[in-house]
PDB file of N, CA, C and O in Angstrom:
ATOM      1  N   UNK A   1     113.958  96.853 104.802  1.00  0.00           N
ATOM      2  CA  UNK A   1     112.663  96.783 105.443  1.00  0.00           C
ATOM      3  C   UNK A   1     111.710  95.826 104.740  1.00  0.00           C
ATOM      4  O   UNK A   1     110.905  95.154 105.385  1.00  0.00           O
ATOM      5  N   UNK A   2     111.805  95.768 103.429  1.00  0.00           N
ATOM      6  CA  UNK A   2     110.891  94.886 102.697  1.00  0.00           C
ATOM      7  C   UNK A   2     110.991  93.419 103.125  1.00  0.00           C
ATOM      8  O   UNK A   2     109.959  92.765 103.273  1.00  0.00           O
ATOM      9  N   UNK A   3     112.190  92.885 103.328  1.00  0.00           N
ATOM     10  CA  UNK A   3     112.241  91.485 103.792  1.00  0.00           C
ATOM     11  C   UNK A   3     111.537  91.283 105.136  1.00  0.00           C
ATOM     12  O   UNK A   3     110.906  90.249 105.355  1.00  0.00           O
ATOM     13  N   UNK A   4     111.641  92.257 106.026  1.00  0.00           N
ATOM     14  CA  UNK A   4     110.967  92.150 107.325  1.00  0.00           C
ATOM     15  C   UNK A   4     109.447  92.188 107.163  1.00  0.00           C
ATOM     16  O   UNK A   4     108.728  91.408 107.789  1.00  0.00           O
ATOM     17  N   UNK A   5     108.973  93.091 106.328  1.00  0.00           N
ATOM     18  CA  UNK A   5     107.533  93.189 106.090  1.00  0.00           C
ATOM     19  C   UNK A   5     107.024  91.913 105.420  1.00  0.00           C
ATOM     20  O   UNK A   5     105.997  91.364 105.819  1.00  0.00           O
ATOM     21  N   UNK A   6     107.743  91.444 104.404  1.00  0.00           N
ATOM     22  CA  UNK A   6     107.335  90.214 103.720  1.00  0.00           C
ATOM     23  C   UNK A   6     107.329  89.020 104.667  1.00  0.00           C
ATOM     24  O   UNK A   6     106.424  88.187 104.614  1.00  0.00           O
ATOM     25  N   UNK A   7     108.336  88.937 105.531  1.00  0.00           N
ATOM     26  CA  UNK A   7     108.395  87.850 106.497  1.00  0.00           C
ATOM     27  C   UNK A   7     107.234  87.901 107.477  1.00  0.00           C
ATOM     28  O   UNK A   7     106.658  86.870 107.824  1.00  0.00           O
ATOM     29  N   UNK A   8     106.895  89.101 107.918  1.00  0.00           N
ATOM     30  CA  UNK A   8     105.761  89.256 108.830  1.00  0.00           C
ATOM     31  C   UNK A   8     104.463  88.860 108.156  1.00  0.00           C
ATOM     32  O   UNK A   8     103.626  88.192 108.763  1.00  0.00           O
ATOM     33  N   UNK A   9     104.289  89.262 106.914  1.00  0.00           N
ATOM     34  CA  UNK A   9     103.067  88.902 106.187  1.00  0.00           C
ATOM     35  C   UNK A   9     102.961  87.390 106.011  1.00  0.00           C
ATOM     36  O   UNK A   9     101.868  86.831 106.102  1.00  0.00           O
ATOM     37  N   UNK A  10     104.085  86.728 105.760  1.00  0.00           N
ATOM     38  CA  UNK A  10     104.078  85.264 105.627  1.00  0.00           C
ATOM     39  C   UNK A  10     103.670  84.602 106.937  1.00  0.00           C
ATOM     40  O   UNK A  10     102.849  83.684 106.944  1.00  0.00           O
ATOM     41  N   UNK A  11     104.242  85.067 108.048  1.00  0.00           N
ATOM     42  CA  UNK A  11     103.932  84.488 109.347  1.00  0.00           C
ATOM     43  C   UNK A  11     102.467  84.710 109.718  1.00  0.00           C
ATOM     44  O   UNK A  11     101.842  83.850 110.339  1.00  0.00           O
ATOM     45  N   UNK A  12     101.929  85.855 109.341  1.00  0.00           N
ATOM     46  CA  UNK A  12     100.539  86.165 109.669  1.00  0.00           C
ATOM     47  C   UNK A  12      99.553  85.227 108.983  1.00  0.00           C
ATOM     48  O   UNK A  12      98.442  85.024 109.473  1.00  0.00           O
ATOM     49  N   UNK A  13      99.955  84.657 107.856  1.00  0.00           N
ATOM     50  CA  UNK A  13      99.071  83.725 107.149  1.00  0.00           C
ATOM     51  C   UNK A  13      98.738  82.508 108.011  1.00  0.00           C
ATOM     52  O   UNK A  13      97.678  81.900 107.858  1.00  0.00           O
ATOM     53  N   UNK A  14      99.659  82.156 108.926  1.00  0.00           N
ATOM     54  CA  UNK A  14      99.483  80.970 109.763  1.00  0.00           C
ATOM     55  C   UNK A  14      98.718  81.250 111.055  1.00  0.00           C
ATOM     56  O   UNK A  14      98.438  80.330 111.824  1.00  0.00           O
ATOM     57  N   UNK A  15      98.382  82.506 111.291  1.00  0.00           N
ATOM     58  CA  UNK A  15      97.675  82.873 112.521  1.00  0.00           C
ATOM     59  C   UNK A  15      96.183  82.946 112.238  1.00  0.00           C
ATOM     60  O   UNK A  15      95.740  83.725 111.394  1.00  0.00           O
ATOM     61  N   UNK A  16      95.416  82.135 112.944  1.00  0.00           N
ATOM     62  CA  UNK A  16      93.968  82.084 112.765  1.00  0.00           C
ATOM     63  C   UNK A  16      93.285  82.412 114.096  1.00  0.00           C
ATOM     64  O   UNK A  16      93.091  81.531 114.934  1.00  0.00           O
ATOM     65  N   UNK A  17      92.924  83.680 114.281  1.00  0.00           N
ATOM     66  CA  UNK A  17      92.285  84.069 115.537  1.00  0.00           C
ATOM     67  C   UNK A  17      90.985  83.307 115.783  1.00  0.00           C
ATOM     68  O   UNK A  17      90.261  82.962 114.850  1.00  0.00           O
ATOM     69  N   UNK A  18      90.710  83.056 117.054  1.00  0.00           N
ATOM     70  CA  UNK A  18      89.515  82.309 117.416  1.00  0.00           C
ATOM     71  C   UNK A  18      88.279  83.191 117.537  1.00  0.00           C
ATOM     72  O   UNK A  18      87.156  82.706 117.396  1.00  0.00           O
ATOM     73  N   UNK A  19      88.475  84.482 117.799  1.00  0.00           N
ATOM     74  CA  UNK A  19      87.324  85.368 117.954  1.00  0.00           C
ATOM     75  C   UNK A  19      87.266  86.374 116.809  1.00  0.00           C
ATOM     76  O   UNK A  19      88.278  86.711 116.196  1.00  0.00           O
ATOM     77  N   UNK A  20      86.068  86.833 116.547  1.00  0.00           N
ATOM     78  CA  UNK A  20      85.872  87.803 115.463  1.00  0.00           C
ATOM     79  C   UNK A  20      86.578  89.126 115.781  1.00  0.00           C
ATOM     80  O   UNK A  20      87.141  89.755 114.885  1.00  0.00           O
ATOM     81  N   UNK A  21      86.552  89.549 117.044  1.00  0.00           N
ATOM     82  CA  UNK A  21      87.176  90.821 117.384  1.00  0.00           C
ATOM     83  C   UNK A  21      88.695  90.775 117.195  1.00  0.00           C
ATOM     84  O   UNK A  21      89.292  91.770 116.785  1.00  0.00           O
ATOM     85  N   UNK A  22      89.317  89.653 117.483  1.00  0.00           N
ATOM     86  CA  UNK A  22      90.761  89.529 117.263  1.00  0.00           C
ATOM     87  C   UNK A  22      91.048  89.377 115.772  1.00  0.00           C
ATOM     88  O   UNK A  22      92.072  89.862 115.290  1.00  0.00           O
ATOM     89  N   UNK A  23      90.166  88.718 115.042  1.00  0.00           N
ATOM     90  CA  UNK A  23      90.324  88.605 113.585  1.00  0.00           C
ATOM     91  C   UNK A  23      90.306  89.996 112.946  1.00  0.00           C
ATOM     92  O   UNK A  23      91.083  90.271 112.032  1.00  0.00           O
ATOM     93  N   UNK A  24      89.419  90.869 113.427  1.00  0.00           N
ATOM     94  CA  UNK A  24      89.347  92.233 112.893  1.00  0.00           C
ATOM     95  C   UNK A  24      90.645  92.996 113.156  1.00  0.00           C
ATOM     96  O   UNK A  24      91.115  93.748 112.304  1.00  0.00           O
ATOM     97  N   UNK A  25      91.218  92.794 114.347  1.00  0.00           N
ATOM     98  CA  UNK A  25      92.501  93.442 114.673  1.00  0.00           C
ATOM     99  C   UNK A  25      93.595  92.917 113.746  1.00  0.00           C
ATOM    100  O   UNK A  25      94.399  93.692 113.226  1.00  0.00           O
ATOM    101  N   UNK A  26      93.623  91.606 113.541  1.00  0.00           N
ATOM    102  CA  UNK A  26      94.624  91.011 112.648  1.00  0.00           C
ATOM    103  C   UNK A  26      94.462  91.564 111.231  1.00  0.00           C
ATOM    104  O   UNK A  26      95.452  91.887 110.574  1.00  0.00           O
ATOM    105  N   UNK A  27      93.227  91.673 110.763  1.00  0.00           N
ATOM    106  CA  UNK A  27      92.977  92.198 109.416  1.00  0.00           C
ATOM    107  C   UNK A  27      93.485  93.634 109.274  1.00  0.00           C
ATOM    108  O   UNK A  27      94.029  94.001 108.232  1.00  0.00           O
ATOM    109  N   UNK A  28      93.311  94.436 110.306  1.00  0.00           N
ATOM    110  CA  UNK A  28      93.827  95.812 110.283  1.00  0.00           C
ATOM    111  C   UNK A  28      95.351  95.803 110.198  1.00  0.00           C
ATOM    112  O   UNK A  28      95.948  96.613 109.489  1.00  0.00           O
ATOM    113  N   UNK A  29      95.969  94.884 110.924  1.00  0.00           N
ATOM    114  CA  UNK A  29      97.428  94.790 110.923  1.00  0.00           C
ATOM    115  C   UNK A  29      97.946  94.375 109.547  1.00  0.00           C
ATOM    116  O   UNK A  29      98.920  94.938 109.046  1.00  0.00           O
ATOM    117  N   UNK A  30      97.294  93.394 108.947  1.00  0.00           N
ATOM    118  CA  UNK A  30      97.692  92.939 107.613  1.00  0.00           C
ATOM    119  C   UNK A  30      97.520  94.067 106.597  1.00  0.00           C
ATOM    120  O   UNK A  30      98.387  94.275 105.748  1.00  0.00           O
ATOM    121  N   UNK A  31      96.420  94.784 106.680  1.00  0.00           N
ATOM    122  CA  UNK A  31      96.171  95.903 105.759  1.00  0.00           C
ATOM    123  C   UNK A  31      97.260  96.969 105.916  1.00  0.00           C
ATOM    124  O   UNK A  31      97.746  97.522 104.929  1.00  0.00           O
ATOM    125  N   UNK A  32      97.633  97.248 107.160  1.00  0.00           N
ATOM    126  CA  UNK A  32      98.674  98.235 107.422  1.00  0.00           C
ATOM    127  C   UNK A  32     100.019  97.773 106.861  1.00  0.00           C
ATOM    128  O   UNK A  32     100.727  98.557 106.228  1.00  0.00           O
ATOM    129  N   UNK A  33     100.376  96.502 107.088  1.00  0.00           N
ATOM    130  CA  UNK A  33     101.644  96.000 106.560  1.00  0.00           C
ATOM    131  C   UNK A  33     101.673  96.025 105.035  1.00  0.00           C
ATOM    132  O   UNK A  33     102.701  96.346 104.440  1.00  0.00           O
ATOM    133  N   UNK A  34     100.556  95.690 104.404  1.00  0.00           N
ATOM    134  CA  UNK A  34     100.499  95.751 102.935  1.00  0.00           C
ATOM    135  C   UNK A  34     100.663  97.180 102.434  1.00  0.00           C
ATOM    136  O   UNK A  34     101.271  97.405 101.387  1.00  0.00           O
ATOM    137  N   UNK A  35     100.126  98.147 103.174  1.00  0.00           N
ATOM    138  CA  UNK A  35     100.296  99.549 102.790  1.00  0.00           C
ATOM    139  C   UNK A  35     101.754  99.972 102.926  1.00  0.00           C
ATOM    140  O   UNK A  35     102.285 100.675 102.067  1.00  0.00           O
ATOM    141  N   UNK A  36     102.403  99.539 104.018  1.00  0.00           N
ATOM    142  CA  UNK A  36     103.829  99.824 104.173  1.00  0.00           C
ATOM    143  C   UNK A  36     104.629  99.188 103.039  1.00  0.00           C
ATOM    144  O   UNK A  36     105.524  99.814 102.472  1.00  0.00           O
ATOM    145  N   UNK A  37     104.302  97.951 102.720  1.00  0.00           N
ATOM    146  CA  UNK A  37     105.009  97.255 101.646  1.00  0.00           C
ATOM    147  C   UNK A  37     104.892  98.024 100.331  1.00  0.00           C
ATOM    148  O   UNK A  37     105.885  98.228  99.633  1.00  0.00           O
ATOM    149  N   UNK A  38     103.676  98.448 100.001  1.00  0.00           N
ATOM    150  CA  UNK A  38     103.461  99.193  98.758  1.00  0.00           C
ATOM    151  C   UNK A  38     104.239 100.510  98.773  1.00  0.00           C
ATOM    152  O   UNK A  38     104.807 100.915  97.759  1.00  0.00           O
ATOM    153  N   UNK A  39     104.261 101.170  99.926  1.00  0.00           N
ATOM    154  CA  UNK A  39     104.979 102.447  99.984  1.00  0.00           C
ATOM    155  C   UNK A  39     106.484 102.244  99.841  1.00  0.00           C
ATOM    156  O   UNK A  39     107.150 103.002  99.136  1.00  0.00           O
ATOM    157  N   UNK A  40     107.026 101.218 100.511  1.00  0.00           N
ATOM    158  CA  UNK A  40     108.464 100.960 100.413  1.00  0.00           C
ATOM    159  C   UNK A  40     108.861 100.560  99.000  1.00  0.00           C
ATOM    160  O   UNK A  40     109.904 100.984  98.502  1.00  0.00           O
ATOM    161  N   UNK A  41     108.034  99.747  98.354  1.00  0.00           N
ATOM    162  CA  UNK A  41     108.324  99.349  96.973  1.00  0.00           C
ATOM    163  C   UNK A  41     108.308 100.560  96.045  1.00  0.00           C
ATOM    164  O   UNK A  41     109.175 100.695  95.182  1.00  0.00           O
ATOM    165  N   UNK A  42     107.333 101.431  96.221  1.00  0.00           N
ATOM    166  CA  UNK A  42     107.230 102.618  95.377  1.00  0.00           C
ATOM    167  C   UNK A  42     108.381 103.580  95.640  1.00  0.00           C
ATOM    168  O   UNK A  42     108.964 104.130  94.706  1.00  0.00           O
ATOM    169  N   UNK A  43     108.704 103.780  96.912  1.00  0.00           N
ATOM    170  CA  UNK A  43     109.836 104.653  97.235  1.00  0.00           C
ATOM    171  C   UNK A  43     111.145 104.091  96.695  1.00  0.00           C
ATOM    172  O   UNK A  43     111.984 104.840  96.196  1.00  0.00           O
ATOM    173  N   UNK A  44     111.320 102.792  96.791  1.00  0.00           N
ATOM    174  CA  UNK A  44     112.529 102.163  96.267  1.00  0.00           C
ATOM    175  C   UNK A  44     112.645 102.375  94.759  1.00  0.00           C
ATOM    176  O   UNK A  44     113.708 102.720  94.242  1.00  0.00           O
ATOM    177  N   UNK A  45     111.522 102.159  94.067  1.00  0.00           N
ATOM    178  CA  UNK A  45     111.516 102.381  92.616  1.00  0.00           C
ATOM    179  C   UNK A  45     111.831 103.840  92.299  1.00  0.00           C
ATOM    180  O   UNK A  45     112.605 104.129  91.385  1.00  0.00           O
ATOM    181  N   UNK A  46     111.235 104.752  93.050  1.00  0.00           N
ATOM    182  CA  UNK A  46     111.481 106.181  92.811  1.00  0.00           C
ATOM    183  C   UNK A  46     112.928 106.563  93.030  1.00  0.00           C
ATOM    184  O   UNK A  46     113.476 107.388  92.298  1.00  0.00           O
ATOM    185  N   UNK A  47     113.550 105.966  94.036  1.00  0.00           N
ATOM    186  CA  UNK A  47     114.963 106.250  94.293  1.00  0.00           C
ATOM    187  C   UNK A  47     115.849 105.686  93.186  1.00  0.00           C
ATOM    188  O   UNK A  47     116.815 106.323  92.767  1.00  0.00           O
ATOM    189  N   UNK A  48     115.513 104.493  92.720  1.00  0.00           N
ATOM    190  CA  UNK A  48     116.306 103.869  91.656  1.00  0.00           C
ATOM    191  C   UNK A  48     116.210 104.653  90.351  1.00  0.00           C
ATOM    192  O   UNK A  48     117.203 104.804  89.639  1.00  0.00           O
ATOM    193  N   UNK A  49     115.027 105.147  90.042  1.00  0.00           N
ATOM    194  CA  UNK A  49     114.812 105.841  88.769  1.00  0.00           C
ATOM    195  C   UNK A  49     114.983 107.350  88.890  1.00  0.00           C
ATOM    196  O   UNK A  49     115.003 108.068  87.891  1.00  0.00           O
ATOM    197  N   UNK A  50     115.107 107.824  90.141  1.00  0.00           N
ATOM    198  CA  UNK A  50     115.206 109.255  90.406  1.00  0.00           C
ATOM    199  C   UNK A  50     113.985 110.015  89.868  1.00  0.00           C
ATOM    200  O   UNK A  50     114.084 111.166  89.440  1.00  0.00           O
ATOM    201  N   UNK A  51     112.840 109.339  89.903  1.00  0.00           N
ATOM    202  CA  UNK A  51     111.603 109.930  89.406  1.00  0.00           C
ATOM    203  C   UNK A  51     110.847 110.580  90.569  1.00  0.00           C
ATOM    204  O   UNK A  51     110.373 109.902  91.480  1.00  0.00           O
ATOM    205  N   UNK A  52     110.750 111.899  90.512  1.00  0.00           N
ATOM    206  CA  UNK A  52     110.136 112.657  91.606  1.00  0.00           C
ATOM    207  C   UNK A  52     108.662 112.289  91.803  1.00  0.00           C
ATOM    208  O   UNK A  52     108.193 112.213  92.939  1.00  0.00           O
ATOM    209  N   UNK A  53     107.943 112.065  90.729  1.00  0.00           N
ATOM    210  CA  UNK A  53     106.528 111.713  90.834  1.00  0.00           C
ATOM    211  C   UNK A  53     106.344 110.377  91.553  1.00  0.00           C
ATOM    212  O   UNK A  53     105.427 110.222  92.360  1.00  0.00           O
ATOM    213  N   UNK A  54     107.211 109.426  91.262  1.00  0.00           N
ATOM    214  CA  UNK A  54     107.133 108.119  91.920  1.00  0.00           C
ATOM    215  C   UNK A  54     107.470 108.251  93.399  1.00  0.00           C
ATOM    216  O   UNK A  54     106.837 107.614  94.241  1.00  0.00           O
ATOM    217  N   UNK A  55     108.447 109.061  93.713  1.00  0.00           N
ATOM    218  CA  UNK A  55     108.804 109.295  95.114  1.00  0.00           C
ATOM    219  C   UNK A  55     107.640 109.959  95.847  1.00  0.00           C
ATOM    220  O   UNK A  55     107.329 109.588  96.978  1.00  0.00           O
ATOM    221  N   UNK A  56     107.006 110.923  95.218  1.00  0.00           N
ATOM    222  CA  UNK A  56     105.852 111.577  95.834  1.00  0.00           C
ATOM    223  C   UNK A  56     104.712 110.586  96.064  1.00  0.00           C
ATOM    224  O   UNK A  56     104.044 110.630  97.097  1.00  0.00           O
ATOM    225  N   UNK A  57     104.499 109.707  95.111  1.00  0.00           N
ATOM    226  CA  UNK A  57     103.474 108.671  95.268  1.00  0.00           C
ATOM    227  C   UNK A  57     103.831 107.753  96.432  1.00  0.00           C
ATOM    228  O   UNK A  57     102.962 107.384  97.222  1.00  0.00           O
ATOM    229  N   UNK A  58     105.094 107.388  96.542  1.00  0.00           N
ATOM    230  CA  UNK A  58     105.548 106.559  97.646  1.00  0.00           C
ATOM    231  C   UNK A  58     105.334 107.238  98.990  1.00  0.00           C
ATOM    232  O   UNK A  58     104.940 106.594  99.963  1.00  0.00           O
ATOM    233  N   UNK A  59     105.594 108.533  99.041  1.00  0.00           N
ATOM    234  CA  UNK A  59     105.370 109.285 100.276  1.00  0.00           C
ATOM    235  C   UNK A  59     103.890 109.331 100.637  1.00  0.00           C
ATOM    236  O   UNK A  59     103.534 109.239 101.812  1.00  0.00           O
ATOM    237  N   UNK A  60     103.029 109.472  99.638  1.00  0.00           N
ATOM    238  CA  UNK A  60     101.586 109.461  99.882  1.00  0.00           C
ATOM    239  C   UNK A  60     101.140 108.103 100.420  1.00  0.00           C
ATOM    240  O   UNK A  60     100.316 108.025 101.332  1.00  0.00           O
ATOM    241  N   UNK A  61     101.693 107.040  99.846  1.00  0.00           N
ATOM    242  CA  UNK A  61     101.362 105.695 100.314  1.00  0.00           C
ATOM    243  C   UNK A  61     101.874 105.481 101.742  1.00  0.00           C
ATOM    244  O   UNK A  61     101.238 104.786 102.535  1.00  0.00           O
ATOM    245  N   UNK A  62     103.008 106.072 102.060  1.00  0.00           N
ATOM    246  CA  UNK A  62     103.555 105.962 103.404  1.00  0.00           C
ATOM    247  C   UNK A  62     102.650 106.681 104.407  1.00  0.00           C
ATOM    248  O   UNK A  62     102.427 106.186 105.512  1.00  0.00           O
ATOM    249  N   UNK A  63     102.136 107.835 104.023  1.00  0.00           N
ATOM    250  CA  UNK A  63     101.189 108.553 104.885  1.00  0.00           C
ATOM    251  C   UNK A  63      99.940 107.705 105.137  1.00  0.00           C
ATOM    252  O   UNK A  63      99.426 107.668 106.255  1.00  0.00           O
ATOM    253  N   UNK A  64      99.460 107.031 104.105  1.00  0.00           N
ATOM    254  CA  UNK A  64      98.304 106.139 104.255  1.00  0.00           C
ATOM    255  C   UNK A  64      98.634 105.004 105.230  1.00  0.00           C
ATOM    256  O   UNK A  64      97.814 104.644 106.075  1.00  0.00           O
ATOM    257  N   UNK A  65      99.828 104.452 105.108  1.00  0.00           N
ATOM    258  CA  UNK A  65     100.243 103.365 106.006  1.00  0.00           C
ATOM    259  C   UNK A  65     100.290 103.852 107.451  1.00  0.00           C
ATOM    260  O   UNK A  65      99.894 103.128 108.365  1.00  0.00           O
ATOM    261  N   UNK A  66     100.765 105.059 107.657  1.00  0.00           N
ATOM    262  CA  UNK A  66     100.825 105.612 109.013  1.00  0.00           C
ATOM    263  C   UNK A  66      99.425 105.804 109.587  1.00  0.00           C
ATOM    264  O   UNK A  66      99.206 105.566 110.775  1.00  0.00           O
ATOM    265  N   UNK A  67      98.481 106.230 108.758  1.00  0.00           N
ATOM    266  CA  UNK A  67      97.093 106.364 109.204  1.00  0.00           C
ATOM    267  C   UNK A  67      96.513 104.996 109.570  1.00  0.00           C
ATOM    268  O   UNK A  67      95.785 104.868 110.555  1.00  0.00           O
ATOM    269  N   UNK A  68      96.836 103.992 108.783  1.00  0.00           N
ATOM    270  CA  UNK A  68      96.375 102.635 109.085  1.00  0.00           C
ATOM    271  C   UNK A  68      97.007 102.104 110.372  1.00  0.00           C
ATOM    272  O   UNK A  68      96.368 101.369 111.125  1.00  0.00           O
ATOM    273  N   UNK A  69      98.259 102.478 110.618  1.00  0.00           N
ATOM    274  CA  UNK A  69      98.917 102.087 111.863  1.00  0.00           C
ATOM    275  C   UNK A  69      98.203 102.719 113.059  1.00  0.00           C
ATOM    276  O   UNK A  69      97.974 102.060 114.073  1.00  0.00           O
ATOM    277  N   UNK A  70      97.856 103.998 112.933  1.00  0.00           N
ATOM    278  CA  UNK A  70      97.107 104.661 114.002  1.00  0.00           C
ATOM    279  C   UNK A  70      95.768 103.974 114.237  1.00  0.00           C
ATOM    280  O   UNK A  70      95.359 103.780 115.381  1.00  0.00           O
ATOM    281  N   UNK A  71      95.087 103.607 113.157  1.00  0.00           N
ATOM    282  CA  UNK A  71      93.801 102.908 113.255  1.00  0.00           C
ATOM    283  C   UNK A  71      93.967 101.564 113.956  1.00  0.00           C
ATOM    284  O   UNK A  71      93.172 101.210 114.826  1.00  0.00           O
ATOM    285  N   UNK A  72      94.991 100.825 113.580  1.00  0.00           N
ATOM    286  CA  UNK A  72      95.281  99.535 114.206  1.00  0.00           C
ATOM    287  C   UNK A  72      95.560  99.711 115.698  1.00  0.00           C
ATOM    288  O   UNK A  72      94.997  98.996 116.527  1.00  0.00           O
ATOM    289  N   UNK A  73      96.435 100.668 116.038  1.00  0.00           N
ATOM    290  CA  UNK A  73      96.789 100.882 117.436  1.00  0.00           C
ATOM    291  C   UNK A  73      95.570 101.263 118.273  1.00  0.00           C
ATOM    292  O   UNK A  73      95.412 100.784 119.396  1.00  0.00           O
ATOM    293  N   UNK A  74      94.718 102.114 117.734  1.00  0.00           N
ATOM    294  CA  UNK A  74      93.522 102.517 118.461  1.00  0.00           C
ATOM    295  C   UNK A  74      92.598 101.320 118.674  1.00  0.00           C
ATOM    296  O   UNK A  74      92.067 101.131 119.768  1.00  0.00           O
ATOM    297  N   UNK A  75      92.407 100.521 117.641  1.00  0.00           N
ATOM    298  CA  UNK A  75      91.547  99.338 117.766  1.00  0.00           C
ATOM    299  C   UNK A  75      92.109  98.360 118.792  1.00  0.00           C
ATOM    300  O   UNK A  75      91.360  97.776 119.575  1.00  0.00           O
ATOM    301  N   UNK A  76      93.419  98.185 118.785  1.00  0.00           N
ATOM    302  CA  UNK A  76      94.059  97.278 119.737  1.00  0.00           C
ATOM    303  C   UNK A  76      93.903  97.804 121.167  1.00  0.00           C
ATOM    304  O   UNK A  76      93.597  97.044 122.085  1.00  0.00           O
ATOM    305  N   UNK A  77      94.112  99.099 121.343  1.00  0.00           N
ATOM    306  CA  UNK A  77      93.962  99.702 122.666  1.00  0.00           C
ATOM    307  C   UNK A  77      92.516  99.622 123.148  1.00  0.00           C
ATOM    308  O   UNK A  77      92.271  99.350 124.323  1.00  0.00           O
ATOM    309  N   UNK A  78      91.559  99.857 122.253  1.00  0.00           N
ATOM    310  CA  UNK A  78      90.147  99.755 122.619  1.00  0.00           C
ATOM    311  C   UNK A  78      89.785  98.333 123.037  1.00  0.00           C
ATOM    312  O   UNK A  78      89.067  98.138 124.018  1.00  0.00           O
ATOM    313  N   UNK A  79      90.271  97.354 122.310  1.00  0.00           N
ATOM    314  CA  UNK A  79      89.995  95.958 122.646  1.00  0.00           C
ATOM    315  C   UNK A  79      90.606  95.603 123.997  1.00  0.00           C
ATOM    316  O   UNK A  79      89.971  94.939 124.816  1.00  0.00           O
ATOM    317  N   UNK A  80      91.820  96.041 124.222  1.00  0.00           N
ATOM    318  CA  UNK A  80      92.476  95.776 125.508  1.00  0.00           C
ATOM    319  C   UNK A  80      91.682  96.410 126.647  1.00  0.00           C
ATOM    320  O   UNK A  80      91.480  95.792 127.693  1.00  0.00           O
ATOM    321  N   UNK A  81      91.240  97.632 126.439  1.00  0.00           N
ATOM    322  CA  UNK A  81      90.476  98.329 127.473  1.00  0.00           C
ATOM    323  C   UNK A  81      89.174  97.591 127.783  1.00  0.00           C
ATOM    324  O   UNK A  81      88.786  97.478 128.945  1.00  0.00           O
ATOM    325  N   UNK A  82      88.499  97.090 126.747  1.00  0.00           N
ATOM    326  CA  UNK A  82      87.261  96.329 126.934  1.00  0.00           C
ATOM    327  C   UNK A  82      87.467  95.101 127.816  1.00  0.00           C
ATOM    328  O   UNK A  82      86.549  94.655 128.503  1.00  0.00           O
ATOM    329  N   UNK A  83      88.679  94.566 127.786  1.00  0.00           N
ATOM    330  CA  UNK A  83      88.985  93.359 128.541  1.00  0.00           C
ATOM    331  C   UNK A  83      89.818  93.632 129.790  1.00  0.00           C
ATOM    332  O   UNK A  83      90.404  92.721 130.373  1.00  0.00           O
ATOM    333  N   UNK A  84      89.859  94.895 130.187  1.00  0.00           N
ATOM    334  CA  UNK A  84      90.559  95.252 131.415  1.00  0.00           C
ATOM    335  C   UNK A  84      92.069  95.152 131.327  1.00  0.00           C
ATOM    336  O   UNK A  84      92.737  94.926 132.336  1.00  0.00           O
ATOM    337  N   UNK A  85      92.610  95.316 130.141  1.00  0.00           N
ATOM    338  CA  UNK A  85      94.050  95.236 129.931  1.00  0.00           C
ATOM    339  C   UNK A  85      94.531  96.542 129.310  1.00  0.00           C
ATOM    340  O   UNK A  85      93.739  97.439 129.020  1.00  0.00           O
ATOM    341  N   UNK A  86      95.813  96.627 129.117  1.00  0.00           N
ATOM    342  CA  UNK A  86      96.371  97.758 128.389  1.00  0.00           C
ATOM    343  C   UNK A  86      97.512  97.300 127.510  1.00  0.00           C
ATOM    344  O   UNK A  86      98.134  96.268 127.765  1.00  0.00           O
ATOM    345  N   UNK A  87      97.779  98.064 126.485  1.00  0.00           N
ATOM    346  CA  UNK A  87      98.827  97.739 125.518  1.00  0.00           C
ATOM    347  C   UNK A  87     100.107  98.450 125.946  1.00  0.00           C
ATOM    348  O   UNK A  87     100.086  99.640 126.260  1.00  0.00           O
ATOM    349  N   UNK A  88     101.215  97.724 125.959  1.00  0.00           N
ATOM    350  CA  UNK A  88     102.518  98.326 126.233  1.00  0.00           C
ATOM    351  C   UNK A  88     103.310  98.352 124.941  1.00  0.00           C
ATOM    352  O   UNK A  88     103.383  97.356 124.221  1.00  0.00           O
ATOM    353  N   UNK A  89     103.902  99.499 124.656  1.00  0.00           N
ATOM    354  CA  UNK A  89     104.704  99.644 123.438  1.00  0.00           C
ATOM    355  C   UNK A  89     106.168  99.675 123.778  1.00  0.00           C
ATOM    356  O   UNK A  89     107.007  99.791 122.885  1.00  0.00           O
TER     357      UNK A  89
END
């Protein structure tokens, strides 16, 4: 998963939204991906070292990433609704 997240973060660097509202959505997405990256790195380290505390920290970071994903999805859906569109998953 880490290579996919890292690749997505690299590609996002080249995307420059033209409007502030889309920039805010992009920023939420980047923040969410960085949270996932941190959680996966921590979980990977915990699995390698078999350290329960590190695994628990990784799980906490994963929960944070999921909350950020919900925040991103809601913001995206709200923006779509404002413009008479809807998001398909």
